[in-house]
C-alpha atoms as an extended CHARMM CRD file, in Angstrom:
* protein
*
       107  EXT
         1         1  UNK       CA              7.6830000000        5.8710000000       -9.8820000000  PROA      1               0.0000000000
         2         2  UNK       CA              5.9190000000        2.6680000000      -10.3710000000  PROA      2               0.0000000000
         3         3  UNK       CA              7.7320000000        1.0790000000       -7.4910000000  PROA      3               0.0000000000
         4         4  UNK       CA              6.5330000000        3.9300000000       -5.2240000000  PROA      4               0.0000000000
         5         5  UNK       CA              2.8990000000        3.5110000000       -6.4720000000  PROA      5               0.0000000000
         6         6  UNK       CA              3.0500000000       -0.3060000000       -5.7080000000  PROA      6               0.0000000000
         7         7  UNK       CA              4.6190000000        0.3170000000       -2.1810000000  PROA      7               0.0000000000
         8         8  UNK       CA              2.0080000000        2.9130000000       -1.3410000000  PROA      8               0.0000000000
         9         9  UNK       CA             -0.8810000000        0.5820000000       -2.5560000000  PROA      9               0.0000000000
        10        10  UNK       CA              0.4380000000       -2.1900000000       -0.3440000000  PROA      10              0.0000000000
        11        11  UNK       CA              0.7890000000        0.2800000000        2.5920000000  PROA      11              0.0000000000
        12        12  UNK       CA             -2.8780000000        1.3520000000        2.1520000000  PROA      12              0.0000000000
        13        13  UNK       CA             -3.8580000000       -2.1710000000        2.0290000000  PROA      13              0.0000000000
        14        14  UNK       CA             -1.9710000000       -2.9990000000        5.2170000000  PROA      14              0.0000000000
        15        15  UNK       CA             -3.7120000000       -0.0840000000        7.0000000000  PROA      15              0.0000000000
        16        16  UNK       CA             -6.9810000000       -1.3460000000        5.6530000000  PROA      16              0.0000000000
        17        17  UNK       CA             -6.2790000000       -4.8040000000        6.9930000000  PROA      17              0.0000000000
        18        18  UNK       CA             -5.6410000000       -3.2530000000       10.4370000000  PROA      18              0.0000000000
        19        19  UNK       CA             -9.1620000000       -2.0700000000       10.6390000000  PROA      19              0.0000000000
        20        20  UNK       CA            -11.6080000000       -4.6640000000       12.1410000000  PROA      20              0.0000000000
        21        21  UNK       CA            -14.3440000000       -3.9440000000        9.7440000000  PROA      21              0.0000000000
        22        22  UNK       CA            -12.2700000000       -4.9850000000        6.7410000000  PROA      22              0.0000000000
        23        23  UNK       CA            -10.7560000000       -8.1230000000        8.3230000000  PROA      23              0.0000000000
        24        24  UNK       CA            -13.7950000000      -10.2390000000        7.9990000000  PROA      24              0.0000000000
        25        25  UNK       CA            -14.5000000000       -9.6590000000        4.2020000000  PROA      25              0.0000000000
        26        26  UNK       CA            -10.7590000000       -9.8420000000        3.3360000000  PROA      26              0.0000000000
        27        27  UNK       CA             -9.5090000000      -12.5790000000        5.6290000000  PROA      27              0.0000000000
        28        28  UNK       CA            -12.6470000000      -14.3730000000        6.6340000000  PROA      28              0.0000000000
        29        29  UNK       CA            -11.6490000000      -13.8130000000       10.2930000000  PROA      29              0.0000000000
        30        30  UNK       CA            -10.7830000000      -11.0950000000       12.7570000000  PROA      30              0.0000000000
        31        31  UNK       CA             -7.2070000000      -10.5250000000       13.8150000000  PROA      31              0.0000000000
        32        32  UNK       CA             -5.9720000000       -9.8790000000       17.3800000000  PROA      32              0.0000000000
        33        33  UNK       CA             -4.7550000000       -6.5490000000       18.6580000000  PROA      33              0.0000000000
        34        34  UNK       CA             -0.9740000000       -7.4490000000       18.1460000000  PROA      34              0.0000000000
        35        35  UNK       CA             -1.5360000000       -8.4210000000       14.5420000000  PROA      35              0.0000000000
        36        36  UNK       CA             -3.5540000000       -5.2730000000       13.9000000000  PROA      36              0.0000000000
        37        37  UNK       CA             -0.8020000000       -3.1290000000       15.4330000000  PROA      37              0.0000000000
        38        38  UNK       CA              1.7400000000       -4.8280000000       13.3900000000  PROA      38              0.0000000000
        39        39  UNK       CA             -0.2680000000       -4.0890000000       10.2570000000  PROA      39              0.0000000000
        40        40  UNK       CA             -0.5920000000       -0.4820000000       11.1430000000  PROA      40              0.0000000000
        41        41  UNK       CA              3.0260000000       -0.1020000000       11.7510000000  PROA      41              0.0000000000
        42        42  UNK       CA              3.8300000000       -2.1050000000        8.6350000000  PROA      42              0.0000000000
        43        43  UNK       CA              1.4660000000        0.1500000000        6.5080000000  PROA      43              0.0000000000
        44        44  UNK       CA              3.1840000000        3.1810000000        7.7720000000  PROA      44              0.0000000000
        45        45  UNK       CA              6.5240000000        1.8650000000        6.9940000000  PROA      45              0.0000000000
        46        46  UNK       CA              5.3940000000        0.8370000000        3.4280000000  PROA      46              0.0000000000
        47        47  UNK       CA              4.0360000000        4.3710000000        2.9830000000  PROA      47              0.0000000000
        48        48  UNK       CA              7.3830000000        5.8210000000        3.9980000000  PROA      48              0.0000000000
        49        49  UNK       CA              9.2370000000        3.3740000000        1.6390000000  PROA      49              0.0000000000
        50        50  UNK       CA              7.0770000000        4.7720000000       -1.0370000000  PROA      50              0.0000000000
        51        51  UNK       CA              8.1980000000        8.2170000000       -0.2640000000  PROA      51              0.0000000000
        52        52  UNK       CA             11.8460000000        7.1030000000       -0.4610000000  PROA      52              0.0000000000
        53        53  UNK       CA             11.2080000000        5.2810000000       -3.8160000000  PROA      53              0.0000000000
        54        54  UNK       CA              9.5930000000        8.6170000000       -5.1390000000  PROA      54              0.0000000000
        55        55  UNK       CA             12.3940000000       10.6290000000       -3.9510000000  PROA      55              0.0000000000
        56        56  UNK       CA             14.9000000000        8.2780000000       -5.5160000000  PROA      56              0.0000000000
        57        57  UNK       CA             13.0760000000        8.2660000000       -8.7820000000  PROA      57              0.0000000000
        58        58  UNK       CA             12.3280000000       12.0340000000       -8.9190000000  PROA      58              0.0000000000
        59        59  UNK       CA             14.5960000000       13.8540000000       -6.5380000000  PROA      59              0.0000000000
        60        60  UNK       CA             13.7680000000       15.9380000000       -3.4850000000  PROA      60              0.0000000000
        61        61  UNK       CA             12.2150000000       18.7440000000       -5.5810000000  PROA      61              0.0000000000
        62        62  UNK       CA              9.4850000000       16.5780000000       -7.2870000000  PROA      62              0.0000000000
        63        63  UNK       CA              9.6210000000       13.2920000000       -5.2710000000  PROA      63              0.0000000000
        64        64  UNK       CA              7.3440000000       14.2910000000       -2.3850000000  PROA      64              0.0000000000
        65        65  UNK       CA              4.8410000000       15.8210000000       -4.7020000000  PROA      65              0.0000000000
        66        66  UNK       CA              4.8760000000       12.5950000000       -6.7580000000  PROA      66              0.0000000000
        67        67  UNK       CA              4.4850000000       10.6440000000       -3.5170000000  PROA      67              0.0000000000
        68        68  UNK       CA              1.3120000000       12.6220000000       -2.6510000000  PROA      68              0.0000000000
        69        69  UNK       CA             -0.0410000000       11.8720000000       -6.1090000000  PROA      69              0.0000000000
        70        70  UNK       CA              0.7640000000        8.2020000000       -5.4780000000  PROA      70              0.0000000000
        71        71  UNK       CA             -0.9800000000        8.3660000000       -2.0700000000  PROA      71              0.0000000000
        72        72  UNK       CA             -4.1490000000        9.9100000000       -3.8770000000  PROA      72              0.0000000000
        73        73  UNK       CA             -4.2810000000        7.5790000000       -6.9120000000  PROA      73              0.0000000000
        74        74  UNK       CA             -3.6910000000        4.3790000000       -4.9160000000  PROA      74              0.0000000000
        75        75  UNK       CA             -5.9710000000        5.3620000000       -2.1930000000  PROA      75              0.0000000000
        76        76  UNK       CA             -8.7270000000        6.2040000000       -4.5490000000  PROA      76              0.0000000000
        77        77  UNK       CA             -8.2070000000        2.9260000000       -6.4830000000  PROA      77              0.0000000000
        78        78  UNK       CA             -8.3930000000        1.0070000000       -3.2410000000  PROA      78              0.0000000000
        79        79  UNK       CA            -11.4350000000        2.7330000000       -1.9390000000  PROA      79              0.0000000000
        80        80  UNK       CA            -13.3300000000        2.2550000000       -5.2840000000  PROA      80              0.0000000000
        81        81  UNK       CA            -12.5860000000       -1.3830000000       -5.7740000000  PROA      81              0.0000000000
        82        82  UNK       CA            -12.5690000000       -2.6790000000       -2.2000000000  PROA      82              0.0000000000
        83        83  UNK       CA            -16.4760000000       -2.8870000000       -1.7240000000  PROA      83              0.0000000000
        84        84  UNK       CA            -16.8030000000       -4.8780000000       -4.9060000000  PROA      84              0.0000000000
        85        85  UNK       CA            -13.7070000000       -6.9530000000       -5.2400000000  PROA      85              0.0000000000
        86        86  UNK       CA            -12.1080000000       -7.2270000000       -1.7340000000  PROA      86              0.0000000000
        87        87  UNK       CA            -10.1780000000      -10.5410000000       -2.3860000000  PROA      87              0.0000000000
        88        88  UNK       CA             -8.8460000000       -9.1500000000       -5.6410000000  PROA      88              0.0000000000
        89        89  UNK       CA             -7.5260000000       -6.0650000000       -3.8050000000  PROA      89              0.0000000000
        90        90  UNK       CA             -5.7440000000       -8.2180000000       -1.3640000000  PROA      90              0.0000000000
        91        91  UNK       CA             -4.1620000000      -10.3280000000       -4.1420000000  PROA      91              0.0000000000
        92        92  UNK       CA             -3.0680000000       -7.2200000000       -5.9870000000  PROA      92              0.0000000000
        93        93  UNK       CA             -1.5220000000       -5.8670000000       -2.8220000000  PROA      93              0.0000000000
        94        94  UNK       CA              0.5170000000       -8.9620000000       -2.4390000000  PROA      94              0.0000000000
        95        95  UNK       CA              1.6240000000       -8.7720000000       -6.0630000000  PROA      95              0.0000000000
        96        96  UNK       CA              2.4430000000       -5.1530000000       -5.6910000000  PROA      96              0.0000000000
        97        97  UNK       CA              4.5490000000       -5.8540000000       -2.6480000000  PROA      97              0.0000000000
        98        98  UNK       CA              6.3770000000       -8.5380000000       -4.4680000000  PROA      98              0.0000000000
        99        99  UNK       CA              6.9070000000       -6.4700000000       -7.6890000000  PROA      99              0.0000000000
       100       100  UNK       CA              8.0330000000       -3.1260000000       -5.9100000000  PROA      100             0.0000000000
       101       101  UNK       CA             11.6700000000       -4.1790000000       -5.2980000000  PROA      101             0.0000000000
       102       102  UNK       CA             11.9350000000       -5.6030000000       -8.8210000000  PROA      102             0.0000000000
       103       103  UNK       CA             10.6320000000       -2.3270000000      -10.3320000000  PROA      103             0.0000000000
       104       104  UNK       CA             12.8860000000       -0.1950000000       -8.0850000000  PROA      104             0.0000000000
       105       105  UNK       CA             15.9410000000       -2.3000000000       -9.2780000000  PROA      105             0.0000000000
       106       106  UNK       CA             14.8260000000       -1.9580000000      -12.9460000000  PROA      106             0.0000000000
       107       107  UNK       CA             14.3870000000        1.7310000000      -12.8140000000  PROA      107             0.0000000000
């Protein structure tokens, strides 16, 4: 389940980076349309990968419910920390994306 949580957090962060209003504080520049579109689609893929990880960990009877809980917990964590520590959120998303496959293989 931790892998699902990490994937979902990275997905929310990618969707956040796709928004113009968050690009300047996080990246110190604005991205073009193509990069924003890639981040949007990548964020969606990461959210779906989180669903897959949750279903693999819990099965189809509990996995989607656990995934929704992961969506809520990671979304709230990102929303509450992004205004105060935007660069830390970005670093943690990169770490989460790197750790997710290791956690999935470990579980």
